[in-house]
C-alpha positions, -999 to 999 in steps of 0.1 A, spaced: 0 0 0 12 35 -7 14 61 21 11 90 -3 -17 115 4 -34 133 -24 -10 119 -50 -27 136 -80 -24 171 -64 12 165 -54 20 153 -89 4 183 -106 22 207 -82 56 191 -80 59 170 -112 66 139 -91 52 118 -63 69 90 -43 47 59 -36 61 42 -6 60 4 -4 42 0 -37 60 -34 -40 71 -58 -13 108 -54 -4 113 -91 -8 102 -90 -44 129 -64 -52 156 -85 -35 145 -116 -54 144 -98 -88 179 -83 -82 193 -116 -74 177 -132 -104 192 -106 -127 227 -108 -112 226 -145 -117 219 -143 -155 246 -149 -181 256 -115 -196 261 -131 -230 225 -143 -230 212 -109 -221 236 -89 -243 210 -83 -271 187 -66 -247 213 -45 -229 219 -13 -248 247 5 -229 279 -3 -209 305 16 -191 340 9 -177 339 -20 -152 302 -26 -158 296 -50 -187 258 -43 -188 243 -11 -177 208 -9 -193 185 -38 -199 157 -27 -223 121 -37 -231 116 -56 -199 78 -54 -200 78 -79 -228 98 -105 -208 84 -133 -188 108 -132 -158 109 -116 -123 120 -82 -138 92 -83 -164 67 -91 -136 76 -58 -119 72 -37 -151 38 -52 -160 23 -51 -125 -10 -33 -126 -1 -13 -96 21 9 -118 -4 17 -145 -33 20 -120 -14 46 -100 -2 64 -131 -38 66 -144 -49 80 -111 -24 109 -111 -28 116 -148 -66 116 -147 -69 91 -176 -59 57 -188 -22 50 -193 -2 23 -210 34 12 -212 54 21 -243 89 14 -231 108 0 -201 143 -8 -189 165 -16 -159 191 10 -151 222 0 -132 244 27 -116 272 5 -104 294 11 -73 324 33 -78 318 41 -115 281 47 -123 280 74 -150 267 110 -147 233 120 -162 232 157 -167 200 176 -160 174 171 -188 138 165 -196 127 131 -210 104 147 -235 134 161 -255 139 124 -265 103 113 -266 89 140 -289 111 126 -317 92 93 -313 60 109 -325 44 118 -293 26 152 -298 25 164 -262 42 158 -228 11 141 -213 34 113 -204 52 100 -173 77 75 -159 76 51 -130 110 44 -113 107 13 -91 136 12 -67 151 -23 -65 179 -13 -41 184 15 -15 186 48 -33 197 82 -21 223 110 -20 250 86 -8 249 65 -40 242 92 -66 205 94 -61 182 111 -86 180 149 -83 148 166 -94 138 203 -97 102 205 -82 77 222 -104 100 224 -134 75 203 -155 53 235 -157 80 252 -178 73 232 -209 101 219 -231 132 238 -223 163 246 -244 188 217 -244 224 215 -256 238 183 -273 268 166 -259 286 132 -262 286 112 -230 315 90 -217 301 60 -236 302 80 -269 264 84 -271 247 116 -282 227 131 -253 209 163 -243 216 186 -213 200 218 -201 224 248 -201 236 258 -166 222 294 -171 187 279 -172 194 256 -143 205 286 -122 171 301 -129 152 270 -121 172 263 -89 166 299 -77 128 295 -81 123 259 -72 153 244 -54 165 208 -58 152 177 -42 172 144 -39 150 113 -40 156 90 -10 139 56 -14 139 20 -2 134 -12 -22 98 -14 -32 92 24 -33 82 39 -67 87 74 -80 62 86 -106 75 117 -125 63 139 -154 81 136 -187 90 174 -186 104 172 -150 140 184 -150 162 157 -134 197 142 -134 222 123 -113 259 124 -106 287 98 -108 284 71 -82 316 71 -63 302 51 -34 306 13 -27 268 9 -30 254 4 -65 218 10 -73 194 -7 -96 160 6 -108 132 -7 -130 120 22 -152 86 20 -168 77 48 -193 40 54 -200 18 74 -223 -18 86 -218 -46 73 -240 -54 108 -254 -18 115 -265 -19 93 -296 15 91 -313 18 104 -348 40 91 -375 76 102 -369 82 132 -392 111 134 -415 127 161 -394 129 137 -365 145 110 -387 170 136 -400 178 146 -364 185 110 -355 208 107 -385 227 138 -374 230 125 -339 244 92 -352 269 111 -373 280 131 -342 286 99 -323 307 85 -351 327 118 -354 332 120 -317 344 84 -316 369 91 -343 381 123 -326 386 104 -293 404 75 -311 428 99 -329 435 119 -297 443 89 -276 463 72 -303 484 104 -306 487 106 -268 499 70 -265 525 74 -293 538 106 -278 541 92 -243 558 60 -256 583 80 -276 590 106 -249 624 105 -231 608 119 -199 600 92 -174 570 109 -159 555 120 -192 562 86 -208 545 66 -181 518 42 -194 483 56 -196 454 37 -181 440 10 -204 405 26 -202 419 58 -216 433 40 -246 399 28 -255 
């Protein structure tokens, strides 16, 4: 049972609401254990990102799987609660497990999810996500940071960048973040296994690198409202995706050329300190 009072009003005002104990803690522990016991090679087709020291960081389309993880994503408690706070029927359109590993979980700069979702043909931001916490989650292990009420600002200006995995991403300029912070502040989500955070697709959110010994795993279910019927993806969106892919290739080549030059220069240098071997990860 959730202990949240007036969840719809809280969601409309803040852009998010935390449903405590939506799932039994034991179910989260069991699902985590099941996932950790799986052969990475078997799951590789479903995992879409990786980072140094973490062979598999995102396990996608889990709501189509018949396993303990899929059972969480498809549980009616999620869509029922989502429909309650959105005021209409909702359905799942995407899902994944995010793993922010101990010592190395990557940064997620502040952004709005709708900057990505609009290019999938969704006409408005009448959408939301449910983040089911499978492990303890908070400021100590790079917990999610949200800016309350920022969903009311509509789609904000974003800047493109290439993340540490070489993927093209979006981030909100710091000048705009300063304005949002001055007006709304920042809230760090603290949650226990079985809690679930429902948040608006235009809510500004992000998280830092995880430099703690405690990793965190979440089940993320992304939902649309029945009235927000997706349109055919326009040519402009397809062109954008092509440009983004080209940027990823160009950035990968730039990094390869730079580190190749750096390696050769250090190997040929007569200076002991300058010629010291560079970390294997940097050569990649």
